[in-house]
C-alpha positions as CSV (number, residue, x, y, z in Angstrom):
1,M,-17.8,-0.2,28.7
2,I,-15.2,1.7,26.9
3,S,-11.9,1.8,28.9
4,M,-8.8,3.4,27.8
5,I,-5.1,2.1,28.8
6,W,-1.9,3.4,28.8
7,A,1.2,4.3,30.6
8,M,3.3,7.5,30.2
9,D,5.7,9.2,32.5
10,E,5.9,12.3,34.3
11,D,5.7,14.3,31.2
12,H,3.4,12.7,29.6
13,L,5.4,10.8,27.6
14,I,4.0,7.4,25.8
15,G,6.5,6.5,23.1
16,K,9.5,7.1,21.1
17,D,9.8,6.0,17.5
18,D,6.7,3.9,17.6
19,K,8.1,1.7,20.5
20,I,7.7,2.3,24.1
21,P,10.3,4.4,25.7
22,W,11.2,1.9,29.1
23,H,10.9,-1.7,29.7
24,I,9.3,-2.5,33.2
25,K,8.2,-6.2,33.3
26,E,5.5,-5.5,36.2
27,D,4.0,-2.7,33.8
28,L,4.0,-5.0,30.9
29,L,2.5,-7.9,33.4
30,Y,-0.2,-5.2,34.7
31,Y,-1.2,-4.3,30.7
32,K,-1.4,-8.0,30.1
33,S,-3.6,-8.8,33.1
34,K,-6.2,-6.2,31.9
35,T,-6.2,-6.3,28.1
36,A,-5.6,-10.1,27.2
37,G,-8.7,-12.2,25.8
38,Q,-10.1,-8.8,25.6
39,D,-11.5,-6.8,22.6
40,V,-9.2,-4.0,21.9
41,L,-9.1,-0.6,19.7
42,M,-5.9,0.5,18.2
43,G,-4.3,2.6,15.3
44,D,-2.5,0.7,12.4
45,V,0.5,2.0,13.4
46,T,0.5,0.5,16.9
47,Y,-0.8,-2.7,15.2
48,F,2.2,-2.9,13.0
49,S,4.3,-1.6,16.0
50,L,3.0,-4.7,18.3
51,K,3.4,-7.4,15.5
52,G,7.2,-6.4,15.8
53,Y,7.2,-7.5,19.2
54,Y,4.9,-10.9,18.8
55,K,6.5,-12.0,15.8
56,N,5.9,-15.5,16.0
57,R,2.5,-15.7,18.0
58,P,-0.7,-13.9,17.6
59,L,-1.5,-10.8,19.5
60,P,-2.7,-11.9,22.9
61,Y,-6.6,-10.2,22.4
62,K,-9.9,-11.8,21.6
63,T,-11.0,-9.2,18.6
64,I,-8.5,-6.6,17.4
65,Y,-10.7,-3.6,15.7
66,L,-8.5,-2.0,13.7
67,A,-8.7,1.9,13.0
68,T,-7.3,3.0,9.9
69,L,-7.7,5.6,7.2
70,D,-6.1,3.4,4.7
71,K,-8.8,1.7,2.7
72,N,-6.0,-0.6,0.7
73,L,-4.5,-2.1,3.9
74,K,-5.1,-5.6,4.0
75,V,-4.5,-7.5,7.1
76,E,-4.4,-11.2,7.4
77,D,-5.6,-12.2,10.7
78,D,-9.0,-13.4,11.4
79,N,-9.1,-11.8,14.7
80,V,-8.6,-8.3,13.2
81,V,-11.7,-6.0,12.2
82,I,-11.2,-2.8,9.9
83,I,-12.6,-0.1,11.1
84,Y,-12.5,3.0,8.6
85,D,-15.3,5.6,11.0
86,I,-13.7,5.4,14.4
87,F,-16.6,8.0,15.6
88,E,-19.6,5.6,14.5
89,F,-18.0,2.5,15.8
90,L,-17.4,4.0,19.1
91,K,-21.0,5.4,19.4
92,N,-22.1,1.9,18.9
93,V,-19.9,-0.2,21.0
94,D,-22.0,-2.3,23.2
95,F,-19.3,-4.8,24.5
96,D,-16.2,-4.1,27.0
97,L,-13.5,-2.5,25.1
98,F,-10.0,-1.5,25.9
99,V,-8.4,1.5,23.9
100,V,-4.8,0.3,23.3
101,G,-3.6,3.2,21.5
102,G,-1.9,5.1,19.7
103,R,-1.7,8.9,20.4
104,T,-4.2,9.9,17.5
105,I,-6.8,7.1,18.7
106,Y,-6.5,8.1,22.4
107,K,-7.2,11.6,21.5
108,L,-10.5,10.6,19.3
109,A,-11.7,8.0,21.6
110,Y,-11.2,10.1,24.8
111,E,-15.1,11.4,25.0
112,Y,-16.3,7.9,24.5
113,A,-14.1,6.6,27.6
114,D,-16.0,5.5,30.6
115,R,-12.3,4.1,32.6
116,L,-9.1,5.2,32.4
117,Y,-6.2,2.8,33.1
118,I,-3.0,4.7,33.4
119,S,0.5,3.7,34.5
120,L,2.3,6.5,35.7
121,I,6.2,5.6,34.8
122,K,8.2,7.4,37.8
123,G,10.8,9.6,36.2
124,H,11.5,11.5,32.6
125,H,12.5,9.7,29.8
126,E,13.5,10.4,26.0
127,G,10.9,9.9,23.4
128,N,8.7,11.8,20.7
129,V,4.9,10.8,21.5
130,Y,3.4,12.3,24.5
131,F,-0.4,11.4,25.7
132,P,-2.4,13.9,23.9
133,I,-4.6,14.9,26.8
134,T,-3.6,16.5,30.4
135,D,-6.6,17.3,32.0
136,F,-8.7,14.5,33.4
137,S,-11.2,16.5,35.2
138,D,-14.1,14.6,33.7
139,F,-13.0,11.3,35.8
140,E,-12.4,10.8,39.2
141,L,-10.0,8.8,41.1
142,K,-11.1,5.4,42.3
143,S,-7.7,3.5,42.8
144,N,-4.2,4.2,43.4
145,N,-1.5,1.6,43.8
146,E,1.8,2.9,44.1
147,T,5.1,0.5,43.2
148,E,8.8,1.6,43.4
149,L,8.6,2.5,39.5
150,V,5.0,2.8,38.8
151,N,2.0,4.3,39.9
152,Y,-1.2,2.4,38.9
153,Q,-4.3,4.8,38.6
154,I,-7.8,4.0,37.6
155,Y,-10.2,6.5,37.2
156,E,-14.1,6.2,36.0
157,R,-16.1,9.3,34.2
158,V,-18.2,11.7,36.3
159,K,-21.8,11.1,34.9
């Protein structure tokens, strides 16, 4: 199963200069509860942004599939597998995988996704990176859990 997970505000904002535009501890804990120890797919910009948060410890994932077009990219991490052809990779995934960003990776992986984990951050924030898809009509809402700051939604693809 391929799942996508992200947080966005009411304007579909997901980032500000390769960083998260808000700091909501409950959402960070939610994200960690879903992705820690899991196989994930991310782009190189997201990878290096996350490495900024995890300077002195490894990222909390099982295997990181790192999508890039940079044939010269070198990563010194035994848990990283570099992917140059994201479409070929996604077509052949036969294990549980979380797509964790960024914007371009979400856009490319959307048609392969079986499940969406969306944290809708309440309010409007400053930033410059928006989620590339606004129509989720191929999916059905399966779960909706609202807190004071976040509305956690899980969607599954309609077969």
